[in-house]
C-alpha positions, -999 to 999 in steps of 0.1 A, spaced: 736 -739 -108 715 -717 -85 677 -721 -92 674 -683 -100 704 -685 -124 689 -715 -141 655 -699 -143 671 -668 -159 689 -689 -185 656 -706 -194 639 -672 -198 668 -660 -220 666 -691 -241 628 -687 -246 633 -651 -258 656 -663 -286 670 -628 -291 687 -602 -268 664 -585 -243 662 -547 -240 675 -533 -208 639 -526 -197 629 -563 -204 660 -576 -186 652 -555 -155 616 -568 -155 627 -604 -159 653 -601 -130 626 -586 -107 601 -612 -117 626 -640 -109 633 -624 -75 595 -622 -69 590 -658 -79 616 -672 -55 610 -650 -24 592 -666 5 554 -667 2 536 -637 16 507 -616 4 526 -601 -25 517 -586 -58 538 -578 -88 525 -552 -113 540 -552 -148 529 -524 -170 540 -511 -204 525 -495 -235 520 -513 -268 553 -522 -285 574 -523 -253 576 -561 -252 553 -570 -223 540 -600 -241 575 -613 -249 585 -610 -213 555 -629 -200 557 -656 -227 593 -663 -219 586 -662 -181 557 -686 -185 579 -709 -207 605 -710 -179 578 -715 -152 566 -747 -169 599 -763 -162 599 -757 -124 577 -773 -99 557 -742 -90 520 -746 -100 507 -716 -119 476 -703 -137 471 -678 -165 439 -657 -162 423 -628 -181 390 -609 -176 372 -621 -207 371 -652 -228 385 -633 -258 413 -619 -236 421 -654 -223 422 -668 -258 447 -640 -269 468 -646 -238 469 -684 -243 480 -679 -279 508 -655 -269 520 -675 -239 517 -709 -254 498 -722 -224 461 -726 -215 445 -695 -200 411 -692 -182 388 -663 -175 391 -651 -140 354 -658 -132 356 -694 -146 387 -701 -125 378 -686 -91 340 -690 -89 318 -720 -85 280 -717 -90 257 -725 -61 228 -749 -65 205 -721 -52 182 -706 -78 191 -670 -70 211 -653 -98 244 -640 -89 250 -668 -64 284 -677 -76 309 -679 -48 347 -681 -46 360 -716 -47 391 -726 -26 425 -728 -42 425 -766 -39 450 -771 -66 476 -752 -45 484 -728 -74 514 -707 -63 517 -681 -91 487 -664 -107 493 -643 -138 465 -620 -148 467 -604 -183 447 -573 -194 445 -563 -157 434 -528 -165 399 -542 -171 394 -556 -136 367 -538 -118 354 -534 -83 317 -532 -90 281 -541 -83 253 -552 -107 216 -552 -107 195 -584 -109 158 -583 -106 149 -561 -76 182 -567 -59 217 -552 -62 246 -576 -58 281 -565 -51 307 -585 -69 342 -572 -63 362 -593 -88 395 -579 -75 387 -588 -38 374 -622 -49 407 -629 -68 427 -621 -36 403 -643 -15 410 -672 -39 447 -666 -40 451 -666 -2 426 -694 5 452 -722 7 485 -707 17 495 -676 -2 498 -675 -40 518 -647 -57 498 -626 -81 513 -609 -112 491 -583 -128 500 -574 -164 485 -545 -182 487 -513 -201 480 -480 -183 472 -463 -216 440 -483 -220 406 -474 -207 400 -481 -170 369 -501 -160 336 -484 -165 329 -459 -137 366 -457 -127 391 -430 -135 421 -454 -130 427 -491 -131 428 -505 -95 447 -537 -104 476 -517 -119 480 -493 -91 504 -508 -65 498 -482 -38 460 -486 -41 464 -524 -40 486 -523 -9 464 -499 11 430 -514 1 438 -551 1 462 -553 31 491 -568 11 526 -574 26 545 -562 -5 537 -547 -39 562 -543 -67 559 -524 -100 579 -524 -132 570 -503 -162 584 -510 -196 589 -478 -216 615 -486 -242 597 -492 -276 611 -522 -295 627 -516 -329 601 -538 -347 573 -517 -333 585 -487 -353 579 -508 -385 542 -507 -378 522 -475 -383 496 -487 -358 522 -491 -330 542 -460 -341 511 -438 -338 499 -455 -306 533 -445 -291 528 -409 -303 495 -409 -283 515 -412 -251 525 -376 -254 491 -362 -263 481 -329 -246 446 -320 -234 428 -296 -257 450 -304 -287 446 -328 -315 473 -355 -313 493 -357 -346 492 -389 -365 519 -399 -390 508 -420 -420 541 -432 -434 526 -454 -461 528 -487 -441 501 -513 -451 486 -516 -415 471 -481 -411 447 -462 -434 425 -432 -432 391 -436 -449 359 -415 -452 322 -427 -449 320 -432 -487 348 -457 -487 336 -475 -455 313 -501 -471 338 -512 -497 366 -515 -471 344 -534 -447 333 -557 -474 369 -563 -484 381 -569 -448 352 -594 -442 362 -613 -474 399 -614 -463 396 -620 -426 360 -632 -420 332 -615 -401 345 -629 -368 379 -613 -372 366 -578 -384 352 -553 -360 339 -517 -359 347 -498 -327 326 -468 -317 324 -443 -288 287 -450 -280 261 -477 -281 240 -454 -303 267 -453 -330 273 -490 -327 236 -496 -333 237 -475 -365 267 -494 -378 253 -528 -368 221 -520 -388 241 -510 -419 265 -539 -417 237 -564 -413 215 -550 -441 241 -538 -467 270 -562 -463 256 -594 -448 222 -590 -464 203 -599 -433 167 -587 -434 152 -603 -402 158 -591 -367 178 -623 -360 191 -651 -383 212 -682 -380 248 -671 -383 244 -638 -364 272 -628 -340 260 -613 -307 277 -599 -277 263 -607 -242 257 -574 -224 249 -587 -189 262 -615 -168 239 -646 -169 239 -676 -145 210 -696 -160 220 -714 -191 252 -733 -186 252 -769 -176 262 -775 -139 294 -793 -149 306 -764 -172 341 -751 -168 335 -714 -175 314 -703 -145 287 -682 -161 279 -664 -193 298 -631 -188 292 -596 -200 314 -591 -231 314 -627 -244 306 -633 -280 281 -660 -292 270 -671 -326 235 -681 -334 236 -716 -349 198 -720 -352 168 -698 -346 140 -720 -333 113 -695 -325 105 -658 -321 78 -649 -296 63 -618 -280 57 -623 -243 52 -598 -214 57 -568 -237 91 -581 -249 104 -600 -280 122 -632 -272 140 -658 -293 146 -694 -286 179 -704 -301 209 -727 -303 242 -708 -299 279 -715 -297 304 -696 -276 329 -682 -301 359 -682 -277 351 -717 -262 351 -740 -293 354 -771 -272 320 -764 -255 287 -780 -268 260 -757 -282 236 -742 -257 199 -740 -260 186 -708 -245 163 -677 -247 174 -643 -259 157 -610 -249 159 -591 -282 149 -557 -268 186 -550 -260 196 -555 -296 189 -519 -306 189 -501 -272 211 -471 -269 217 -481 -233 242 -508 -224 215 -532 -212 179 -533 -200 170 -506 -176 159 -512 -140 124 -501 -150 121 -526 -179 133 -554 -156 107 -543 -131 80 -545 -159 91 -580 -167 91 -590 -130 56 -577 -124 42 -594 -155 57 -627 -143 44 -622 -108 9 -621 -123 16 -654 -141 29 -670 -110 2 -656 -87 -11 -692 -82 20 -698 -60 9 -684 -27 43 -689 -9 62 -656 -16 97 -672 -14 88 -700 -37 71 -676 -61 102 -654 -62 124 -685 -68 102 -695 -97 105 -660 -113 142 -659 -108 145 -692 -126 120 -684 -154 135 -687 -189 120 -654 -199 133 -635 -169 167 -652 -174 168 -646 -211 202 -636 -223 206 -598 -230 226 -593 -262 236 -568 -288 248 -574 -324 286 -579 -323 297 -563 -356 301 -528 -342 308 -524 -305 320 -498 -280 356 -495 -272 351 -507 -236 335 -539 -250 365 -544 -273 390 -544 -245 411 -576 -241 403 -586 -277 422 -584 -309 409 -585 -345 428 -587 -377 409 -557 -391 396 -529 -369 375 -499 -381 377 -471 -356 349 -445 -358 358 -410 -345 322 -399 -340 314 -364 -329 344 -345 -315 354 -310 -306 385 -296 -289 369 -296 -254 366 -334 -257 403 -338 -263 412 -351 -228 427 -381 -211 395 -401 -214 394 -396 -252 431 -403 -256 427 -436 -236 398 -445 -259 418 -437 -290 448 -457 -277 427 -487 -267 410 -487 -302 444 -485 -320 458 -514 -301 429 -538 -309 441 -543 -344 467 -570 -353 468 -565 -391 449 -535 -403 435 -504 -387 411 -480 -406 405 -445 -391 370 -437 -402 360 -400 -407 389 -387 -386 392 -349 -385 419 -333 -408 435 -318 -376 448 -352 -366 470 -353 -397 482 -317 -400 516 -305 -388 515 -279 -360 
């Protein structure tokens, strides 16, 4: 039997049921892509929720295991990698843990791209809509870290690996972008000097998706028009409910009892709204009175290179990862900030040992995403005074850059988060807060936000304080 025919038979067997014509077309093209000669090639597979992207990739990965091609499954965040691994039935890694290795230098941000020593020939990246080309601030310096470019550098460092980007164009693009670079085949080809780019979009909604009110209404959002409220259809299915503010506490309490605090999330449109809900959830539902307690779930809001052991296998502590405080050792005020010395576990890396580290608690209730440049400058200058005994400027800077207070992890409470921060994750129960809204705000950005929020829920979605206009017939 020809290798391609055999591969197709294995994919079909892994499916276990007939494919849609869309899925069959995608599988055929993926197989052609897999067996063509190695060049700098990229395949982009897109599709809205309910079109069977996951089934295609799970069956493809299953077949890939039985051939000799080395492959890797990657995703932008730890939570996204965990979701991908569960769906594909194969271990997945974060992009940064797989392609970067930390330097022994003290300078933060000094992660560099490792060579593709394992000779991986197929790289599959899920949730690719999240992949950014961006820079970040650290101390007084701005570092440019183009994750997309670095991924290509890794892929082509030892012969050429084929890259498959999988994603949903209906989701939010990376912060600061009006489109998702990794899902745009023309952009990829012209900006990354690729030999060939291919794109298949799945559009046919699977029959079982219509049995879910979440997926049914997510599909309706695809035809939303600017300036008009999209129309939601509540057909009485158990997975979608509309609630008001008075019902919120009782429903949150019930969801946390049923699914656990780690599998329940509130999604908002701003850090300010997230702060309000986090305060209410901690005080009224969890009965936490102190600023931080053992058991608190926190989200990292800025990449951090300090606290992982050198032999770790996740690269660095990435923006968006969730940690749980196992023990609060000490709170202390230093340099005009409040710090906590804690033991924490990484929620999406259960195999890792607990980490002992410092947290900067100022970010917990900030309306901004993380500490401002001005506040980092305040901290830097206070530390410069403390290290003034070190007369060698380079050594003094190195000491500051490695100081536990300067390197303290910036975190927010992780019970209510913005939609951007929720991307790549799935929770059993999702509470989606509409927030302030008028007709002028009904545009593509809002519809992407709404669609992304809808598709974070695997069991139940609660629409909180949504305007009547969403539910009225035209």
